[in-house]
N, C-alpha and C positions, 0 to 999 in steps of 0.2 A: 404574249407569244415568246416560249424560247428556240433557240437553234439545238439543230440535232444531225448528227452525221448518223445515217440508217446503212446498218451494213446488213445486205440479206442474199442465200440464197448461192453459195461462193462455190460453193461443193466440193470443198478442199478434198479429196480422198486419195493422196499418200500423205505420207508425212514428209509432212511440208512447212515451209520459212513462213508460216504467219506470223511468230511470234518476235519475229524478224521485219514481215511491212505491215503491221497492224498495231499501232500505239494506243493502246483503247483511253479514253478519257471521259472522265463522268457523264458527259451529255450523247454517249455511244450508244448504240442500241442494236444490238445483232440478234437479227428478227430470225435466225436458225436458217437449220442446214447450211453455217459456214462449215462444221465439216461431211464430208457425207460418208459415214460410218458402212450405211447401207452396203454400199459399193465399194467398200475399199478391199483391192489385193488382201485374203487369207492370213496372208503371212504380216502384213503391216498392219493388220486391227489390233492388237498389243501396245505397238507405237503409238498408231493415231487415236487410242481412249485415252493414253497416258501424256500424250500430247494438246489434247481436246480440253482434260482435266484442267493441264497447265494452265491454261489460257482464261476456262470459265473462274476459273480459282482466283485469275490477276481480274478480269471484268468485276469481279464479286468484290474483290478489297479495294478497287477503286472507286468504287461506284457507278462498272457502267451496267448495265445488263446484257443478260446473253439469253435469251426468250431459246426453249428447244422447238427444235422443227421435226419435220418427220423423218430424215433421215440422222440426225441426228442417234436413236436407238443409247439414248445411254443412258447407266444407272449412275444414281448420281452420289456420290460418295463425299461432299460436303453437303447435299441439302442446300443444294441452288437452283432442282430445278423448277422450273417455273413456266408453263410454257402461255402466261396473261401477265403483263405488267404496268399496273395502271402509275402511271405520272401526272398529277391536276387532274387536267377531266381526259387524258388521251390516255385510251388504252392498248398499251402495244402486243399485241400476241404473230403466229407463224403465219396461221389464214388457212392452215389446214383444215384445223378447227369450224373456216366458215366455206370450205371447196368443198369438203366431204361430209357425209353421213357418219352419224356416229359406230356406223358395223365396221365404216372403214377404216374412222379415226383409230377405235381400239386395233384390228387388225395391225395396222404401224404397229401402236403401243407395244404388241406381244413378239414381235418381232426380232430373230436376234439376229448380230451381226456374223452371220458364217463366208463372207468375201465373193467376191464373185471372180471368172477368169478373167485372160487380156484382150480377149475381142468383146468382151464386154464392155469392160474399162475403155477400149479405143471408141465403140461405140458413144456411149456416154462421152469420153473427150470429145468429139467428133460432134455431138450435137450444142453444147454449149457456146456452139459461134453461128447455129440456125436460127434468126429473127420466129422468135414464140406468137407475133400478133400483139394488137392490143387487146387488155382484160376486158372482157364483155361479160359482167357478171348475170349473171341467172335471177329472178326474180327470188327465186329458196336460197343464195347467197348471197342478199340485199340485207332478205328477213333477218339469216344466221347473223348476219355482223352488226344490224340492228341491233336485235335483242342481246347479243354477245354487248357491247357499249353498254345498251341500259341497265344493265346487271352489274356493270361496275359501275353507274354511277356517271357514266364518262357520254361525253357529247363530240368525242371523237376518235375512230379506231382508227389503226395504223396498221398495213401487214403487207408479207412478201407472198411466199408461195407458188402464185401462179407466174412467174419470172415472165413479165410482162413487158415489154420492151420499151416501154415512157410509164411515171405515175400517173397514174389518173385517181382521179380527185372531186368527187361530187358530196353533193350534200343530200337526202332524204331524213323526211322527218325531224329536220333539225340536227339531224345525226352526217356529220361528217363524215367521210370513208376514202381511206384513202389507200392503195394499193400499190407499194413501189418498186421500178425493177431489180434483177438481178444487180450486185454490184454494192457499190457505196452509190448515197442520195444524202443532198444535202438538205437537209429542208428548213420551214418552219412553222411552230405549230401551237 
């Protein structure tokens, strides 16, 4: 078993101090939606994209993993785009591939960052502090998680995306399914 620091769904939407707040290491996995390009003010999109690319490049160079989430909306200048990362028998993914059908995944993949207004950003900021409850997977989500893990030859799949209030960890069909909450989670896998 290895110890990992997982970061999920931080949704930084303004040009932020992420580069000062997090110093990535090689057992860090950024599970997507670290930045929130989709909900960034239009005027901040270029600086946010630049900052995101710098951070992703830094992760890539030191061996940390940055997985693309549905709010990242990036076109990858460094060819490091990854939706799923396998490490040993563990598959890391953002989670939208598990929770959404293919049509919704494709819809989000084709979105362009066009900016949002002030009131939408305020609403989103307030929503960050509202408890979401514990993720209760549907049968189809469990099936997608198991299929995805098996397609990579893994016996564990780890993801975020759901904004669950605590780690949800269970095993079905010999596949360990781990859904982590927003923020930082330290875990042995």
